[in-house]
C-alpha positions in Angstrom: 40.9 87.5 6.4 38.3 84.8 6.9 34.6 84.9 7.7 35.2 83.0 11.0 37.6 85.7 12.2 35.0 88.4 11.5 32.3 86.4 13.1 34.4 86.0 16.2 35.1 89.7 16.3 31.4 90.6 15.9 30.5 88.4 18.8 33.2 90.1 20.9 31.8 93.5 20.0 28.3 92.4 21.0 29.5 90.7 24.2 31.4 93.9 25.2 28.3 96.1 24.5 26.2 93.8 26.7 28.8 93.8 29.5 29.1 97.6 29.4 25.3 97.9 29.7 24.8 99.5 26.3 22.2 96.8 25.5 20.7 93.7 27.0 20.7 90.2 25.5 17.0 90.5 25.3 17.0 93.8 23.3 19.8 92.4 21.0 17.8 89.2 20.4 14.7 91.3 19.5 16.8 93.4 17.0 18.2 90.2 15.5 14.9 88.4 15.3 16.0 85.5 17.5 15.1 84.2 20.9 16.9 85.5 24.0 18.1 82.0 24.9 19.6 81.6 21.5 21.4 85.0 21.8 22.7 84.0 25.2 24.1 80.8 23.7 25.7 82.8 20.9 27.4 85.1 23.4 28.7 82.2 25.5 30.0 80.4 22.4 27.6 77.4 22.3 26.0 78.5 19.1 26.9 80.7 16.1 25.0 83.3 14.2 23.8 82.7 10.7 25.1 85.1 8.1 21.7 86.7 7.7 21.3 87.2 11.5 24.9 88.7 11.6 23.9 91.1 8.8 20.8 92.2 10.7 22.9 92.8 13.8 25.6 94.7 11.9 22.9 97.0 10.3 21.1 97.5 13.6 24.3 98.4 15.5 25.6 100.5 12.5 28.7 98.4 12.3 30.5 97.7 9.1 32.6 94.7 8.4 35.5 97.1 7.9 35.1 98.1 11.5 36.0 94.6 12.5 39.2 94.6 10.5 42.3 96.1 12.2 44.2 98.9 10.4 47.3 96.8 10.1 45.4 93.9 8.6 44.0 96.3 6.0 47.5 97.6 5.2 48.9 94.1 4.9 46.1 93.0 2.5 46.7 96.1 0.4 50.5 95.3 0.3 49.6 91.8 -0.7 47.3 92.9 -3.5 49.9 95.4 -4.7 52.6 92.7 -4.9 50.3 90.4 -6.9 49.4 93.1 -9.4 52.9 94.3 -9.9 54.2 90.9 -11.0 
């Protein structure tokens, strides 16, 4: 699992919440402490979030990084760790 994957998934979660009307780009930008145009560019893929801004959004939306990881991915990582430690 790489940061870029989690970053992409976080943006997808945010994009879905905006599309579903749960929040607006403007309210999300306020939560994150960035401008609405910057948030718009993040959501359309023209810009990325800094790690600090991503953390603010995760906390504000009460999302954990673990929420961005699929169950099967967690199991696969656990199996990989187990195979390494049993050698």
